[in-house]
C-alpha positions in Angstrom: 86.9 62.2 157.8 83.9 63.2 155.7 83.5 66.5 157.6 87.2 67.4 157.0 86.7 66.7 153.3 83.6 68.9 153.2 85.5 71.6 155.1 88.4 71.6 152.6 85.9 71.7 149.7 84.2 74.8 151.3 87.6 76.4 151.8 88.6 75.8 148.2 85.2 77.2 147.1 85.8 80.3 149.2 89.3 80.7 147.8 87.9 80.4 144.2 85.3 83.0 145.2 88.0 85.4 146.6 90.0 84.8 143.4 87.1 85.7 141.2 86.4 88.8 143.3 90.1 89.8 143.0 89.9 89.3 139.2 86.8 91.4 139.0 88.5 94.1 141.0 91.5 94.1 138.8 89.2 94.3 135.8 87.4 97.3 137.3 90.7 98.9 138.0 91.9 98.4 134.5 88.6 99.8 133.2 88.9 102.8 135.5 92.5 103.3 134.3 91.4 103.1 130.7 88.6 105.6 131.4 91.1 108.0 133.1 93.5 107.6 130.2 90.8 108.3 127.7 89.6 111.2 129.8 93.1 112.6 130.0 93.5 112.2 126.2 90.3 114.0 125.6 91.4 116.8 128.0 94.8 116.9 126.3 93.1 117.2 122.9 91.0 120.0 124.2 94.0 121.7 125.7 96.0 121.3 122.5 93.0 122.6 120.5 92.7 125.6 122.9 96.4 126.3 122.7 96.3 126.1 118.9 93.3 128.5 118.8 95.0 130.9 121.1 98.2 130.7 119.1 96.3 131.6 115.9 94.9 134.8 117.4 91.7 135.9 119.1 88.5 134.3 117.8 85.0 135.6 118.0 82.0 133.5 119.1 81.6 131.9 115.7 85.2 130.7 115.7 86.4 133.2 113.1 89.6 135.0 113.8 89.1 138.6 114.8 91.0 141.1 112.8 93.1 143.5 114.8 92.0 146.8 113.2 95.0 149.2 113.2 94.4 152.8 113.9 94.7 154.6 110.6 97.3 157.3 110.4 99.1 156.1 113.6 102.9 156.7 113.3 105.8 157.1 115.6 103.7 156.4 118.6 101.5 159.5 118.1 97.8 159.0 117.6 95.4 161.2 115.7 92.4 162.5 117.3 88.9 161.0 116.9 87.7 163.4 114.2 90.9 162.9 112.2 90.5 159.2 112.3 86.9 159.5 111.2 87.9 161.6 108.2 90.7 159.1 107.4 88.2 156.2 107.5 85.8 158.2 105.3 88.6 158.9 102.7 89.5 155.2 102.8 85.9 154.1 102.2 85.7 156.6 99.3 88.9 155.2 97.7 87.5 151.7 98.1 84.2 152.7 96.4 86.2 154.3 93.5 88.3 151.1 93.1 85.1 149.0 93.0 83.5 151.3 90.5 86.7 151.2 88.3 86.6 147.4 88.5 82.9 147.3 87.5 83.6 149.6 84.6 86.5 147.3 83.4 84.2 144.3 83.6 81.5 146.1 81.6 84.1 147.0 79.0 85.3 143.4 78.8 81.7 142.3 78.3 81.2 144.8 75.5 84.4 143.6 73.9 83.2 140.0 74.1 79.9 141.0 72.6 81.6 142.8 69.7 83.8 139.8 69.2 80.8 137.5 69.0 79.1 139.9 66.5 82.2 139.9 64.3 82.3 136.1 64.5 78.7 135.9 63.5 79.2 138.3 60.6 82.3 136.4 59.5 80.3 133.1 59.6 77.5 134.7 57.5 80.0 136.1 55.0 81.8 132.8 54.7 78.5 130.9 54.2 77.2 133.4 51.6 80.6 133.3 49.8 80.6 129.5 49.7 77.0 129.5 48.3 77.9 132.0 45.6 81.1 130.1 44.8 79.1 126.9 44.4 76.6 128.6 42.2 79.4 130.0 40.0 81.0 126.5 39.7 77.6 125.0 38.8 77.0 127.6 36.1 80.5 127.1 34.8 80.0 123.3 34.5 76.4 123.8 33.2 74.7 121.9 36.1 71.4 123.0 37.5 70.1 122.7 41.1 68.1 119.5 40.4 71.0 117.7 38.9 73.3 118.8 41.8 70.7 117.7 44.4 70.2 114.3 42.8 73.9 113.8 42.5 74.4 114.8 46.2 71.7 112.4 47.3 73.1 109.4 45.3 76.7 109.6 46.5 78.0 106.1 47.3 81.2 105.6 49.3 83.1 102.7 47.8 83.6 99.7 50.0 80.8 100.6 52.5 77.6 98.6 52.0 74.1 100.1 52.6 73.1 99.9 56.2 70.7 97.1 57.2 67.4 98.7 58.4 66.8 95.8 60.8 70.2 96.1 62.5 70.0 97.8 66.0 73.3 99.5 65.3 71.7 101.3 62.3 68.9 102.5 64.5 71.4 103.8 67.1 73.5 105.5 64.5 70.4 107.2 63.0 69.4 108.4 66.5 72.9 109.8 67.0 72.9 111.6 63.7 69.4 113.0 64.4 70.5 114.2 67.8 73.6 116.0 66.5 71.5 117.6 63.7 69.0 118.8 66.4 71.9 120.1 68.5 73.5 122.0 65.7 70.1 123.5 64.6 69.2 124.5 68.2 72.6 126.2 68.6 72.1 128.2 65.4 68.7 129.3 66.7 70.2 130.4 70.1 72.9 132.4 68.5 
């Protein structure tokens, strides 16, 4: 009785072992199928990429499309001789050089025009500044004010409703820095121009 029981137990163990083996085999098969599928996808991608490249035209080694160079002067199926083609290419290069030279000349002319415009602008700015200075002087003479009075009046202007800034306030310090920065920026711009 005990022997039969042991025999059945061994049989069950062997059956479980076979089942595990089958499961592992199925797992390996699924893995192989997945690998094959991935491999075929990769090959399909490569094939599609190759077809796409071939559809776009011939490519050189760097992957850039080669230009199909037409034979210059070819018409109605008749070809020109080698010397005639060379002359035609030479004329084409000469025309290209002339086009480039005209383009460079136009660019130089545009630059000269920009420079003249800047110069006119600077002159206009100087004129407007000098006019405003002379106009101010005329007004001061007319009202009988001298420079000292004008400066003291300019320095003591108070805007109504705005109190004097608190020197200990950090916002005042920031505002002062901002004002100084813009003054510096304006002065440096004037020097550059």
